[in-house]
One Martini backbone bead per residue (centre of mass of N, CA, C, O) as a GRO file, in nm:
protein
   72
    1MET     BB    1  -4.759  -2.822   4.178
    2LEU     BB    2  -4.593  -3.076   4.249
    3ARG     BB    3  -4.550  -3.170   3.957
    4GLU     BB    4  -4.384  -2.926   3.865
    5ILE     BB    5  -4.153  -2.964   4.068
    6ASP     BB    6  -4.071  -3.245   3.972
    7LYS     BB    7  -3.990  -3.151   3.690
    8LEU     BB    8  -3.763  -2.966   3.781
    9TRP     BB    9  -3.587  -3.190   3.911
   10ASP     BB   10  -3.555  -3.356   3.655
   11ARG     BB   11  -3.406  -3.137   3.498
   12LEU     BB   12  -3.166  -3.114   3.686
   13ARG     BB   13  -3.067  -3.406   3.649
   14LYS     BB   14  -3.014  -3.376   3.338
   15GLU     BB   15  -2.785  -3.140   3.422
   16GLY     BB   16  -2.626  -3.280   3.688
   17GLY     BB   17  -2.818  -3.261   3.927
   18LYS     BB   18  -2.931  -3.238   4.282
   19MET     BB   19  -3.121  -3.324   4.548
   20ILE     BB   20  -3.041  -3.347   4.886
   21SER     BB   21  -3.263  -3.160   5.043
   22ALA     BB   22  -3.583  -3.132   5.236
   23TYR     BB   23  -3.750  -2.877   5.433
   24TRP     BB   24  -3.985  -2.806   5.660
   25THR     BB   25  -4.075  -2.493   5.812
   26ILE     BB   26  -4.064  -2.267   6.090
   27GLY     BB   27  -4.103  -1.931   5.998
   28ARG     BB   28  -3.957  -1.737   5.770
   29TYR     BB   29  -3.933  -2.017   5.640
   30ASP     BB   30  -4.093  -2.291   5.470
   31ALA     BB   31  -3.813  -2.378   5.326
   32ILE     BB   32  -3.537  -2.615   5.269
   33VAL     BB   33  -3.302  -2.640   4.998
   34THR     BB   34  -3.067  -2.872   4.874
   35LEU     BB   35  -2.820  -2.846   4.615
   36GLU     BB   36  -2.659  -2.993   4.327
   37ALA     BB   37  -2.414  -2.865   4.089
   38PRO     BB   38  -2.179  -2.823   3.840
   39THR     BB   39  -2.294  -2.523   3.842
   40GLU     BB   40  -2.417  -2.216   3.907
   41ARG     BB   41  -2.584  -2.197   3.647
   42VAL     BB   42  -2.757  -2.449   3.690
   43ALA     BB   43  -2.876  -2.364   3.960
   44LEU     BB   44  -3.005  -2.099   3.868
   45LYS     BB   45  -3.185  -2.218   3.651
   46ALA     BB   46  -3.351  -2.393   3.844
   47LEU     BB   47  -3.450  -2.163   4.036
   48MET     BB   48  -3.590  -1.983   3.817
   49ARG     BB   49  -3.825  -2.190   3.768
   50PHE     BB   50  -3.962  -2.112   4.057
   51GLY     BB   51  -4.071  -1.813   4.025
   52ASP     BB   52  -4.387  -1.888   3.993
   53TYR     BB   53  -4.398  -2.026   4.302
   54LEU     BB   54  -4.151  -1.866   4.441
   55SER     BB   55  -3.957  -1.734   4.701
   56THR     BB   56  -3.606  -1.671   4.700
   57GLU     BB   57  -3.295  -1.771   4.867
   58THR     BB   58  -2.954  -1.761   4.782
   59LEU     BB   59  -2.684  -1.988   4.865
   60LEU     BB   60  -2.338  -2.024   4.885
   61ALA     BB   61  -2.153  -2.315   4.945
   62VAL     BB   62  -1.852  -2.383   5.133
   63GLN     BB   63  -1.620  -2.571   5.220
   64ARG     BB   64  -1.407  -2.534   5.471
   65GLU     BB   65  -1.144  -2.622   5.327
   66ASP     BB   66  -1.177  -2.425   5.087
   67ALA     BB   67  -1.188  -2.162   5.251
   68VAL     BB   68  -0.909  -2.183   5.383
   69LYS     BB   69  -0.746  -2.177   5.115
   70LEU     BB   70  -0.828  -1.879   5.046
   71LEU     BB   71  -0.657  -1.762   5.307
   72GLU     BB   72  -0.352  -1.847   5.216
   0.00000   0.00000   0.00000
């Protein structure tokens, strides 16, 4: 399975994205992975490829400065 996951990350890189960090956790979630992609569509496509292997919860993160601008 690890080889398949590595292939998925390689594919994300080819589409302009990258994995920023990966942590194994204890508790409700087994792992937390942060990734960066040129668009939400590329990120979603990458995460959907994990569907056969994992159950995921996706969060969109916005930098604080950008979020504050939205409130102005």
